[in-house]
Each structure stands twice: as C-alpha cells, then as structure tokens.
N, C-alpha and C positions, 0 to 999 in steps of 0.2 A: 502386658500386651493386651490391647483392646479386643474384645470379642462381643458379638451380638447375642442377646438372649434368644433361645429357641426351645421348642418342645422336645424333650428327650424321648428316645425310643423306649417302648414299654418294657423291653428286656434289660434295660440298663440297671446294673447292680448299684445299690446305694446303701449307705450305713448311717446310723444315728448314734452319736457318742454322747452318753449322759451319765450323770451321777447316780449312785445306787438309790437315793431317795426319789429321784425322778423316774427311775425304772419301776419302783414300787407304786408310785403314783399312776403310771400308765396302766398298770395291771388292775387298778381299782375299777369297780363297776361305775359306769358313767352316771353322773348325778346332777348335771347342769341343765336338764331339759327345760326347767321352768324359765330359764333366761330366754328361750326361743319360742315360748308359747304365747300366742296372741290372746287378746282379751276374751275372745269367745270360748277359748279352751282352758282358761285358768282353773286350776283345781282338779283337772282330769288326771287320772293315773296313767302315765305313759310307761309301757313295759318294753324292755329290751331283752334279748337272749342272754344267757349266762356268760357267754364268751365275749361279751362286749366290754372293752376297756376304754381308755380315753387318751387321745393324742393332744399334746399341748401345742398351742399356737401363741407365739410372743408378739407383742406390739412392736413395731419398728423402732420406736423411740427408746426401747430398752437395750438395743444393740450398741456396740462400741463405736461403730462408724456413724459419724454425725450426718453423713450424706444419705443414710438410709431413709427411703420414703420421700425424697426430694427430687426436684427436676434438675437436669443439667443446665448450665448457664445459658446455653443457646436457646433452650426452650423458655427460659425466663425473660428473654429479650424479644419483644414482638417483631422488631425489625429483622433480627437475625433469623428468627423462626420462619418468617415469611420467605426469606431468601433461600434457606436450606430446604424448605418444603417445595418451593418452585423447582429447585434442582432435582430433588428426589422424584418429583412427579413428571419431570421433563417438560415443563410448561414453556411456551414461547414467551419472549420478553413482554409482548403486549398482554397476554393472558396473566402472566405473573404480576405485572404492574396493576392490572385491574383487580385481581384478588387481594393484593397487598393493600391497596387503598381501602377496599371494603373491610378487610380484617382490622386495619389500624383504626378505622372509624368506629368499630364496635367496642363494647366494654368486655374485653377478654380476660382481664386480671381476675375477675370473680371466678371464671371457669377454671383457670389455673390453680387458684387457691383452693377451690372445692376439690379438685382432683388430688392435690397434695394431702389435704385433710382426710379425704376418703382413704388414701393409702395409709395414713397414720392410724386410722381406725380399723384397719384390717389386721389379721393375725398371720404370722409366718412360721412355718415348720421347716427347719433347716436340715439338710441331709448332705452327706459327702459321697460323691460319685467315685466309686473304685470297686474293682472286682475282689480285692483282698483288703485286709486290715492295713491302715496307715499309721505308723508309729507316731507321726507328728500330730495326728488328730486327737491323741489321748489328752492333750491339754484342755480339750473341751469337756472332759470328764474330770472335774477338779477334785472330787472326793477320792479318798484312798481306794474305795471299792467301786470304781466306775465300771460301766459295761458299754459294749457296742453291739448293736444287732443289725443283721443284714436282711434286706428285702430287695424287691425290684420296683421300678416305677409303676409297672402294671399292677403288681400286688398291692402297693400302697393305694392306688386309685380304687381298686376293687374293695379293699378293706374299709375304706371310708364310705364308698357308695354302695355297699352290699345290700342296703335296705333303704327304702324311700322314707327315711325318718325325718322328723321336723328339723332338727339342728342342721344336718347336712344339706337338706333341701334349701334352707335359707342361707347357709354359709356359702354355698356354691364354690367349693374348693377347686382350684386348678393348679396344675404342675408346670414348672418351667425349669430349664437349665439356665442358670444365671449368666448374664452378660457382664463382663468386667470392663469398665470404661474409665476414661478421663473426663470428669465432670466439667472441666473447663472447655472441652472441645468437642464432646460427643453430641450428636443430634438424635433425639428420640422422636421418631416419626409419629408413633402412636403414644400419646401422653395421657392415657387413661390410668386409673389407679393401679390396675394389674401390671401394666407395662412399667410404671414407675417402680414397682416392687420387684421387677425382673432384672434390674440393673444394680450393680454394686461397684464401688471404687476399685480400680484395677490392682491396687496394693493388696487386696484380699484374694487374688486369683488362686493362690495356693490351696484354698479351701475347695476348689472345684465343686461348687455347690449346686445341688438341685433343691428347689424349694417348693413347698406347697403354700399357696396363698388362699386365705378364706376371709369372707366378711365376718365381722364380729356381731354379737347381739346388739351392740350400740347402733349399728347402721340400720337395723330394723326400726329404730325409733325416729329416724330422720324422715322428714316430709319429702321424700324423693319424687313422689308423683304429684301432679297437679291436675285438677279436673274442675269443670264447671257444672253447676246444677243443670239437669236435663229434664225436659218434659217428655212424656211418652211419645214415641215416634219422631222425636226431634233428631236431626243429624248431629254428630259430635262436632262442637264448634272448635275452630282453630284458635290458637292463642296469639295474642298480639305480642310484638317485640317487648313492649313494656311489661306485660304479664310474665313473659319468660324471664326477663331480667329481675323483676321483683321476686320471682320464685327462686332464682339462683342465689340472690342475696339472702333469702330466708334460709335456704339450705346451708349456706356458708355460715350464717350466724349461729344456727343450731349446731353445726359441726364443731365450730370453735368452742362453744359452750360445753359440749360433750367432751371434747379433747382436754379442755382445762380441768374439768371434773375428774377425768381419768388420771391425769398426771398428779393432781392434788391428792387423790386417794391411793396413788401408787399401785393401781391395778395394772398388772404387767402382761396379762394375756387371758386366754380362755381355752377350754377343752372342746373337742368334738368326739362323738362316739366312734369307736373303730373296732372292727372284728379282729381280735388278736390272732385267731387261728389261721386267718388268711394273710396275716402281715409278716410274721417273724419266720425267717428261714433258719438262722443260726444266731447264737449269742457268743460273744467273746468277752472274757473278763480281763480287766486292766492288769498290766504287769505290776508285780509287787503288791497285789491286793492281799488282804488277809487270807491265810491258808484255808480257812473254812468257807470262804465266800463262794467258791464254785459250787459247793454242795448246797448253800443257801439259795443260789440262783436256780439250781435244778429243782429244788423243793418248791420255790415260788411258781415256776413254770408248770409243774405238775398240778399244783393246787388250782391253777387257772386253765386247766384243760390242754396245756401245751406239752403233751407227753412225747411228741416226736421231734422236738427241737433240740439239736445238739448244742452243748455248752463246752467251749474250749478255754483253756487257760493260756493267756499270752505271756511271753517272756520279754524282757527288755530288749529293744531293738527289733522286735518282730510285730 
C-alpha cells in the first residue's frame, strides 16, 4: 500500500538489528575525522569524548532494492512531471501551459541526473519502527550472535548532534519515516536527493523503516558552489543561464566520476561519530545465540560506559 514519507515524532521507538561484529564496530572510538577535514585543518588533532562511538551509513547502491536512490517514472518524464506538478499546485490551464512550455524548453535532464547521483553519494542508516522486538526483523542480523538495540527518533538525533563536530556539521544528517510507493505511478513533488532517499518500493513496507540520511565525505569534494571573482565593494554578480548550465554539467561530471570510483573500490559506506550514552535504551540478543553471548554483550557495554543499559535474551518467536 502506497504511503508518503513524513517526519516521525521524536518519541517514536525504533530498533536497529545488526550482526555482532557490527555492534562491536559501533562501540569503537570514532576514527574517520580526517575524511571530513578541509585542507586548512589537515594534520590537526581532533579530540572526542570517550563515550563517542560510530554509526554506520550505507550507500544506497549496496541495498537489495534496485530502485533505491532513483526517481519514480513520472519524475523521469518531463511531460508527465509538468502535468502532475500543475495538478499538485492547483494551477489554471493557462498558467500550467505557460510553465510547461518554459520547463520543456530548459535543459532539465542534467538537474535530474545530479539529484540522483547526489542521492547515491549519500549514506543511509536504517531503523525499524516498533515499540517492541519484531521476530521477523532478526533476518537482518545474519550472524548467530546478532543483537537489536532500542532508541527513539529524538535520542538518535541528539546522539548524532550532541556536539558541533566537523563530521556531523558537514554530513547534515536528517531523519524521515520512509514512504512506500509504486515507482511506476507515484509522483514525487520534491525531487531533491533527500526526498529521493525517503521513498522505497512498496514491497518492502513490512520493514516499517525510519531512516537517517547523511551526506558523505565525497560530497564535500564536489564543486557545488560557483562564484565569480570580485573586486572590493563590487556587488555580487548574477550568473547567466549558460554559466548555470555549465556549472551543473561540471557537477554532474564530477559526481559520475566519484560514483564510478566508489563502486570500483567497493566502498560501501562511512561512519559518523555518535554519543553512545545518549543513544541506547536497551539491547536484545538474538534467539538461539551462543549461551555466553549475553554476558559478552554486558561486558562490552560496561567497558564503553553503558552501565545502565539492560540486556535481555530473546527466545524463538518473541
């Protein structure tokens, strides 16, 4: 059933189901700050508090769904896009015709391609919306000793944004409740890269997903801003249509190059620093895990300052 993406309430309970090695990776001290440091700050020692772990963000192309990070069919068709936009905005026939003529006369394919590539160069952290454990979601923890941990949308946002650190400032993470759609018939009114990543094929609706979307370090390297040389006291000059189009084509070319290198190197994502003590409410251990694993999880949590987090053992069907 089709649903629209929307911002979830801050008190919404969400779970993340992961393998044991991914859990251990999350508890490690964040170490990727050099990826986010600009040339003026290379070599500087960036310090974080001891309770900072790292949250993994996957690139959309690593997901099973081939539609991830792509536009619906209607948005790919300029004619259909104009017609649906006119209906959405309630335009008169005369105004709709005028805007459609202007839109079709412009070079809009470059903009669409840029938005899709920007989406592919973002990272996604996936969460399941539920007040309690869902037995069907354990499939996402494929190792024998998988775990699930609970938080809320508000806690996740606070844990990521607890400090004005360089990675989070550049990544600009944002949260949304996924909209499940039919790609052949759905119209995405706002087709920027964040909106593209807020929709998923409706066949995956059982996941009831809340996701965090963040820019990757790669996006920092793209020439997204364009400027002209200025003399003192000169007003900022406006750009001609040709300059704007040339800049869009430059961004598209650079984005394609970065994306190809990413795929060739099989780089599957990146981390952002996260304050673990603000994140985790409780931890559940996968049914039929090794008998010693509950104790191992408790030890890992204590070693990382998470002394008040309850750990429970789940049983089959629960």
